[in-house]
C-alpha positions as CSV (number, residue, x, y, z in Angstrom):
1,M,-48.8,-20.3,24.6
2,K,-46.1,-23.0,24.9
3,K,-47.6,-24.1,28.2
4,K,-51.1,-24.2,26.7
5,I,-49.8,-26.4,23.9
6,A,-48.0,-28.7,26.3
7,L,-51.1,-29.1,28.5
8,A,-53.3,-29.7,25.5
9,V,-51.0,-32.3,24.1
10,A,-50.5,-33.9,27.4
11,S,-54.3,-34.2,27.7
12,L,-54.5,-35.7,24.2
13,M,-51.8,-38.2,25.0
14,L,-53.8,-39.3,28.1
15,M,-56.8,-39.9,25.9
16,V,-54.7,-41.9,23.4
17,I,-53.2,-44.0,26.2
18,L,-56.6,-44.8,27.7
19,S,-58.5,-45.3,24.5
20,F,-56.1,-46.5,21.8
21,A,-56.2,-50.1,20.6
22,P,-54.1,-51.8,17.9
23,T,-57.2,-52.2,15.7
24,S,-60.8,-52.5,16.6
25,N,-61.4,-54.5,13.4
26,A,-59.3,-57.4,14.6
27,T,-59.7,-59.8,17.5
28,W,-56.7,-61.7,19.0
29,H,-56.2,-65.5,18.9
30,G,-56.3,-66.1,22.6
31,L,-54.2,-69.2,22.3
32,P,-51.2,-69.9,24.5
33,D,-47.8,-68.9,23.1
34,V,-45.4,-71.7,22.6
35,Q,-42.2,-69.6,22.5
36,N,-41.0,-66.2,23.5
37,D,-37.7,-64.6,22.2
38,T,-36.0,-61.3,22.5
39,Y,-35.2,-59.6,19.2
40,I,-32.6,-56.8,18.7
41,V,-32.8,-54.2,16.0
42,T,-29.4,-54.6,14.4
43,H,-30.0,-52.5,11.3
44,G,-32.5,-50.1,9.9
45,E,-33.4,-46.5,9.2
46,T,-35.9,-43.9,10.3
47,V,-37.0,-41.1,8.1
48,S,-39.7,-38.5,8.8
49,K,-40.8,-35.0,7.9
50,L,-43.3,-33.0,9.9
51,I,-44.9,-29.6,10.1
52,L,-46.4,-28.2,13.3
53,N,-49.1,-25.6,12.7
54,L,-49.8,-23.0,15.4
55,G,-52.9,-21.3,14.1
56,P,-51.9,-19.8,10.8
57,L,-48.2,-20.1,11.6
58,P,-46.5,-23.3,10.2
59,I,-43.3,-24.4,11.9
60,G,-41.2,-26.7,9.7
61,P,-40.8,-28.7,7.7
62,L,-38.7,-30.5,10.4
63,D,-36.6,-33.4,9.6
64,A,-36.8,-35.7,12.5
65,P,-35.3,-37.5,14.3
66,F,-32.0,-37.1,12.4
67,V,-30.8,-33.8,11.1
68,S,-27.1,-33.8,10.2
69,R,-26.5,-37.4,9.3
70,D,-27.9,-40.3,7.3
71,P,-31.0,-41.8,8.9
72,W,-29.4,-45.1,10.0
73,V,-30.5,-46.3,13.4
74,T,-27.8,-47.0,16.0
75,P,-27.6,-50.9,16.2
76,F,-28.4,-52.8,19.4
77,T,-30.2,-49.8,21.1
78,Q,-33.7,-51.0,20.2
79,W,-35.3,-54.3,21.1
80,Q,-38.5,-56.2,22.0
81,D,-39.9,-59.6,22.9
82,I,-41.9,-61.5,20.3
83,N,-44.3,-64.3,21.4
84,F,-45.2,-67.0,18.9
85,S,-48.3,-69.1,18.9
86,M,-48.5,-72.7,17.7
87,P,-49.0,-73.0,13.9
88,L,-52.7,-72.9,13.1
89,D,-55.2,-73.9,10.4
90,P,-57.2,-70.7,9.7
91,D,-60.5,-72.4,9.1
92,G,-60.2,-75.4,11.4
93,P,-60.2,-79.0,10.1
94,G,-60.5,-78.6,6.3
95,P,-58.6,-78.2,3.0
96,L,-56.3,-75.4,4.2
97,P,-52.9,-76.3,5.6
98,T,-51.5,-75.4,9.0
99,C,-50.1,-72.1,7.8
100,I,-50.4,-69.2,10.3
101,V,-48.5,-68.3,13.4
102,F,-49.8,-65.4,15.5
103,L,-47.3,-62.9,17.0
104,T,-47.6,-60.8,20.1
105,V,-45.1,-58.0,21.2
106,P,-45.6,-57.3,24.9
107,W,-45.6,-53.5,25.4
108,Q,-43.4,-53.8,28.5
109,S,-40.6,-55.3,26.4
110,L,-40.4,-52.5,23.9
111,Q,-37.2,-50.4,23.9
112,S,-37.2,-47.9,21.0
113,L,-35.6,-44.8,19.7
114,E,-34.3,-41.9,21.8
115,H,-32.3,-39.3,20.0
116,I,-31.1,-35.7,20.7
117,Y,-30.4,-33.2,18.0
118,F,-30.5,-29.4,17.4
119,S,-33.6,-28.0,15.7
120,T,-33.4,-24.4,14.4
121,T,-37.0,-24.1,15.6
122,L,-37.0,-25.8,19.0
123,G,-33.3,-25.7,20.0
124,Y,-32.0,-28.8,21.7
125,T,-34.6,-31.4,20.9
126,R,-35.1,-34.9,22.2
127,V,-37.3,-37.3,20.2
128,K,-38.5,-40.4,22.0
129,L,-40.7,-43.3,20.8
130,L,-42.5,-44.9,23.7
131,P,-44.7,-48.0,24.0
132,M,-48.4,-47.5,24.4
133,P,-49.0,-48.6,28.0
134,G,-51.2,-51.7,28.3
135,T,-51.4,-52.3,24.5
136,D,-49.4,-55.1,23.0
137,G,-48.3,-55.3,19.4
138,M,-50.0,-58.0,17.3
139,G,-48.9,-59.8,14.2
140,W,-49.4,-62.6,11.6
141,L,-46.7,-64.9,10.2
142,Y,-47.5,-67.0,7.1
143,I,-45.4,-70.1,7.1
144,V,-46.6,-71.5,3.8
145,P,-45.7,-69.9,0.4
146,G,-48.3,-68.3,-1.8
147,I,-51.1,-67.8,0.7
148,A,-50.5,-64.2,1.6
149,D,-49.8,-60.8,-0.1
150,V,-48.7,-58.4,2.6
151,D,-47.6,-55.2,0.9
152,I,-49.0,-51.9,2.2
153,Y,-49.6,-49.3,-0.5
154,V,-51.6,-46.3,0.8
155,N,-52.3,-42.7,-0.2
156,N,-53.2,-40.1,2.4
157,T,-55.6,-37.6,0.7
158,Y,-57.4,-36.5,3.8
159,S,-60.6,-37.2,1.8
160,D,-62.5,-38.2,4.9
161,P,-61.8,-36.5,8.2
162,Y,-62.1,-39.8,10.0
163,S,-59.7,-41.7,7.8
164,L,-55.9,-41.7,7.7
165,A,-55.2,-43.4,4.4
166,I,-56.8,-45.1,1.3
167,W,-55.4,-48.1,-0.5
168,T,-53.7,-47.2,-3.7
169,S,-52.3,-49.1,-6.7
170,P,-51.0,-51.8,-6.9
171,S,-53.3,-52.7,-4.0
172,P,-56.2,-55.0,-5.0
173,T,-58.7,-52.4,-3.7
174,P,-57.4,-49.0,-4.8
175,G,-59.5,-46.1,-3.6
176,A,-61.0,-48.0,-0.7
177,V,-60.5,-46.5,2.8
178,A,-57.7,-48.4,4.5
179,S,-59.0,-47.9,8.0
180,P,-62.9,-47.9,7.8
181,T,-63.6,-46.9,11.4
182,G,-60.9,-44.2,11.0
183,G,-59.4,-41.7,13.3
184,M,-56.4,-41.8,15.5
185,F,-58.0,-44.5,17.7
186,D,-58.0,-47.1,14.9
187,P,-55.2,-46.1,12.5
188,F,-54.0,-49.5,11.4
189,P,-54.9,-50.9,8.0
190,D,-58.1,-53.1,8.1
191,P,-57.3,-56.8,7.9
192,G,-60.7,-57.7,6.4
193,L,-63.5,-59.9,7.5
194,D,-61.2,-62.9,8.0
195,L,-59.0,-60.8,10.4
196,L,-55.9,-62.0,8.5
197,P,-54.1,-59.2,6.6
198,G,-53.3,-60.1,3.0
199,F,-54.5,-63.7,3.4
200,C,-55.3,-65.2,-0.1
201,P,-55.5,-69.0,0.2
202,M,-57.1,-69.4,-3.2
203,G,-54.5,-67.4,-5.1
204,P,-53.8,-63.8,-6.2
205,G,-56.7,-61.3,-5.6
206,T,-58.7,-63.6,-3.3
207,Q,-58.0,-61.7,-0.1
208,D,-60.8,-59.6,1.5
209,D,-58.6,-56.5,2.2
210,G,-56.4,-54.0,0.5
211,F,-53.0,-55.5,1.4
212,G,-50.7,-56.7,-1.4
213,D,-49.5,-55.9,-4.9
214,G,-51.1,-58.9,-6.7
215,V,-48.1,-61.2,-6.3
216,P,-48.3,-63.8,-3.6
217,D,-45.5,-63.7,-1.1
218,P,-43.1,-66.4,0.1
219,A,-43.2,-68.4,3.3
220,G,-42.1,-66.2,6.2
221,S,-44.1,-63.2,5.1
222,S,-45.6,-61.3,7.9
223,V,-47.5,-58.2,9.1
224,L,-46.9,-56.7,12.6
225,F,-48.8,-53.8,14.1
226,I,-47.1,-52.0,17.0
227,P,-48.8,-49.0,18.6
228,M,-46.4,-46.4,20.0
229,Q,-46.3,-42.8,21.1
230,L,-44.1,-40.0,19.8
231,S,-42.8,-37.5,22.3
232,V,-40.8,-34.4,21.3
233,E,-39.2,-32.3,24.0
234,A,-37.1,-29.1,24.0
235,W,-34.3,-28.1,26.4
236,N,-35.2,-24.9,28.4
237,G,-31.8,-24.4,30.0
238,T,-32.4,-26.5,33.1
239,D,-34.9,-29.3,32.0
240,W,-36.7,-30.9,29.1
241,D,-40.1,-29.3,28.2
242,F,-42.7,-31.5,26.5
243,Q,-43.6,-29.8,23.1
244,F,-45.9,-32.1,21.2
245,G,-46.6,-35.8,20.6
246,G,-49.1,-38.3,19.5
247,P,-49.6,-41.8,18.0
248,W,-46.6,-43.2,16.1
249,V,-48.1,-46.4,14.9
250,L,-45.9,-48.9,13.1
251,P,-47.8,-51.0,10.5
252,L,-44.8,-53.3,9.7
253,T,-44.7,-55.6,6.7
254,T,-42.1,-57.9,5.3
255,G,-43.2,-56.8,1.8
256,T,-43.2,-53.2,0.5
257,A,-44.6,-50.3,2.5
258,S,-45.4,-47.1,0.6
259,D,-47.3,-43.9,1.6
260,T,-47.8,-40.7,-0.4
261,V,-49.4,-37.5,0.9
262,T,-51.7,-35.9,-1.6
263,Y,-53.4,-32.9,0.0
264,P,-52.3,-29.5,-1.3
265,P,-53.3,-27.5,1.9
266,V,-50.5,-29.1,3.9
267,G,-46.8,-28.4,3.7
268,I,-45.9,-32.1,3.2
269,D,-48.1,-32.4,0.1
270,G,-46.4,-34.6,-2.4
271,E,-44.1,-36.2,0.1
272,S,-43.7,-40.0,-0.5
273,L,-41.8,-42.8,1.3
274,T,-41.3,-46.4,0.2
275,F,-39.4,-49.1,2.0
276,T,-39.1,-52.8,1.5
277,G,-38.7,-55.6,4.0
278,A,-37.8,-59.3,3.8
279,P,-39.5,-62.4,5.2
280,W,-38.4,-64.4,8.2
281,E,-35.3,-65.7,6.3
282,N,-35.1,-69.4,7.3
283,V,-38.8,-69.9,6.8
284,A,-38.5,-68.5,3.3
285,S,-35.3,-70.5,2.5
286,T,-36.3,-73.8,4.0
287,G,-40.1,-73.7,3.8
288,Q,-40.1,-75.3,7.2
289,W,-41.4,-74.2,10.6
290,G,-39.8,-75.4,13.8
291,A,-39.3,-74.3,17.4
292,N,-36.0,-72.6,17.0
293,E,-34.1,-72.9,13.8
294,N,-36.1,-70.6,11.6
295,K,-36.9,-67.5,13.7
296,K,-33.5,-66.0,13.7
297,V,-34.0,-62.8,11.6
298,V,-36.6,-60.7,9.8
299,K,-36.7,-57.3,8.1
300,Y,-39.8,-55.2,8.5
301,A,-40.7,-52.0,6.6
302,Y,-43.2,-49.3,7.3
303,A,-44.5,-46.0,5.8
304,W,-47.3,-44.0,7.3
305,S,-48.6,-40.5,7.8
306,F,-51.0,-38.3,9.8
307,I,-52.7,-35.2,8.2
308,Q,-54.3,-32.4,10.2
309,F,-53.8,-34.3,13.4
310,F,-55.3,-31.9,16.0
311,L,-53.4,-31.3,19.2
312,D,-55.5,-28.5,20.4
313,A,-58.8,-27.1,19.1
314,G,-57.6,-23.6,20.1
315,P,-57.4,-20.8,20.0
316,P,-54.8,-21.0,18.6
317,V,-55.6,-24.2,16.7
318,V,-52.6,-26.6,17.0
319,R,-52.2,-29.4,14.5
320,L,-49.6,-31.7,13.1
321,D,-48.8,-33.0,9.6
322,I,-46.3,-35.9,9.5
323,I,-45.1,-38.6,7.2
324,Y,-42.6,-41.2,8.4
325,G,-41.1,-44.6,7.4
326,G,-38.2,-46.9,7.7
327,T,-37.0,-50.4,8.2
328,E,-36.1,-52.7,11.1
329,K,-33.9,-55.8,10.8
330,K,-34.7,-57.8,13.9
331,V,-32.3,-60.6,15.0
332,K,-32.9,-63.1,17.9
333,D,-30.6,-62.0,20.7
334,V,-28.6,-65.3,20.8
335,H,-27.7,-64.9,17.1
336,V,-26.8,-61.2,17.1
337,I,-23.5,-60.3,15.3
338,P,-22.1,-56.9,14.3
339,D,-23.1,-57.3,10.6
340,I,-23.4,-53.5,10.1
341,N,-23.9,-53.6,6.3
342,C,-26.8,-56.1,6.6
343,D,-25.5,-58.9,4.3
344,N,-25.6,-61.6,7.0
345,V,-21.9,-62.0,7.4
346,V,-19.2,-60.0,9.3
347,D,-16.5,-59.3,6.8
348,V,-14.1,-56.6,5.4
349,F,-17.0,-54.5,4.2
350,D,-18.2,-54.1,7.8
351,L,-14.7,-53.2,9.0
352,R,-14.4,-50.7,6.1
353,I,-17.6,-48.8,7.2
354,A,-16.3,-48.6,10.8
355,A,-12.8,-47.6,9.7
356,K,-14.1,-44.9,7.4
357,S,-16.1,-43.4,10.3
358,F,-13.4,-43.9,12.9
359,G,-13.1,-41.0,15.4
360,L,-16.3,-39.3,14.4
361,R,-19.2,-38.4,16.6
362,D,-23.0,-38.4,16.3
363,E,-25.6,-35.7,16.9
364,G,-26.2,-35.2,20.6
365,C,-22.9,-36.7,21.6
366,Y,-21.5,-35.5,24.9
367,V,-17.9,-34.3,24.3
368,G,-17.2,-31.9,27.1
369,L,-16.6,-28.4,26.0
370,Y,-17.4,-28.4,22.3
371,D,-15.4,-26.2,20.0
372,P,-17.0,-25.9,16.6
373,V,-13.9,-24.4,15.0
374,A,-11.7,-27.3,16.2
375,A,-14.5,-29.7,15.1
376,G,-14.4,-28.2,11.6
377,H,-17.9,-27.0,11.6
378,S,-18.5,-23.7,9.7
379,P,-20.6,-20.8,11.0
380,P,-23.3,-20.1,11.7
381,W,-23.2,-22.6,14.5
382,P,-26.5,-23.8,16.0
383,G,-27.5,-22.8,19.5
384,P,-25.6,-20.7,22.0
385,Y,-21.8,-21.0,21.6
386,P,-19.8,-21.8,23.7
387,G,-22.4,-22.3,26.4
388,Y,-24.0,-25.5,25.0
389,M,-26.9,-27.0,27.0
390,P,-27.7,-29.3,28.6
391,A,-24.2,-30.8,28.8
392,H,-22.0,-29.2,26.1
393,L,-23.6,-31.4,23.4
394,L,-22.2,-31.8,20.0
395,V,-25.3,-31.0,18.1
396,L,-24.1,-31.6,14.6
397,A,-22.8,-35.0,13.5
398,D,-19.3,-35.1,12.2
399,E,-19.2,-35.2,8.4
400,G,-19.1,-38.9,7.4
401,F,-20.4,-40.2,10.7
402,D,-22.1,-43.6,10.1
403,A,-24.4,-44.7,12.9
404,R,-24.2,-48.3,11.7
405,A,-20.6,-48.5,13.0
406,D,-21.6,-47.4,16.6
407,V,-22.0,-50.9,17.8
408,D,-21.6,-50.0,21.5
409,G,-24.1,-47.2,21.2
410,N,-22.0,-44.3,22.7
411,D,-22.4,-42.0,19.8
412,Y,-18.7,-42.2,19.0
413,I,-16.9,-44.5,16.6
414,D,-13.8,-45.7,18.4
415,I,-11.5,-48.7,18.9
416,F,-14.1,-50.6,20.9
417,D,-16.4,-50.6,17.9
418,L,-13.7,-51.9,15.5
419,R,-12.6,-54.5,18.1
420,R,-16.2,-55.9,18.4
421,I,-16.5,-56.2,14.6
422,A,-13.0,-57.7,14.2
423,K,-13.7,-60.2,17.1
424,N,-16.7,-61.5,15.1
425,Y,-14.9,-61.6,11.8
426,L,-16.5,-64.1,9.4
427,A,-19.4,-64.8,11.7
428,T,-22.7,-65.4,9.9
429,L,-26.4,-65.5,10.6
């Protein structure tokens, strides 16, 4: 049955790869980009809960991708290029100011999450987020205050088998379907007839879509859609076996992103996630747009879900229910500093986080022959002991491990992490 599931999911993934588009409701600007920069994810978190249903048998809920530690992402291990268009007047010569910059994220530039942990259901498990081949991310950046309201509040009720979410309060259009054409091939929220998500040039409530909370946002507000794939694999003793996967779309906003699942037949009914971003900081603080000085840092948030996502029509029927969310603080590569507590300065608080986690290891960390007794882990121990596979992995994070302090990305907080933080002491963004 496992092979049947894997083949079915692989076929589905091929369909998604060949057919998926960021949103069929939006067209792209087609204008030349005036600047391209690489952005590093220096801070953020990833939270998700999923249930895999094999016929009548539910497996889960599974907390993924992190199991035995806080969901902070490891800094400096994820990055992407962002292309910026010239600032544009949305309706051509007229009363509106030059106020919108279009963003493009080339799919080839995306480096995202890869994490190994131990699942009581799947054993050694590797979670990977991969770019959708041939499909770039697309975004909108509003460089004038008060002309956009970019929050994303949705409720997944599975009220329509072709929709993924409906707008919910405080959205200006509660109850409306968020993705009218629906389905996994068009999962992003609809940007409206003007193709500009949350755009409200005449004040609160004047946009033609469900984005927002009724309060116009500052300069630097932005929406960014990135289509990705989720791949979950299990270790079979000699190699990784593909288990399941599907779209992992990121409807990112600098406002608040919130999703609630309200559908009693599924095991994640009642689950809710809310995260809040922050605008491109120098645009918000200066109100100015230039070639370099105001594109240093941004914080995006996301929250989304899929209900009854069919991986195989069966028998047995295989389907997935999942809710996920998080944040990403992106910093232009030339400005990156080890600001691990996210307050825009490297100081004693950053050193304190690293010192408190000194000598501790992450999930999936290779440590040679792992001895759970010596590591202080109480039985029952996950997986076969002592013959851990694939390479004697430490499958539980040490208590107190803080991924934010792992600035060299080796799953171990050591002197090299402290040295990098100390070397940049008092550096600011």
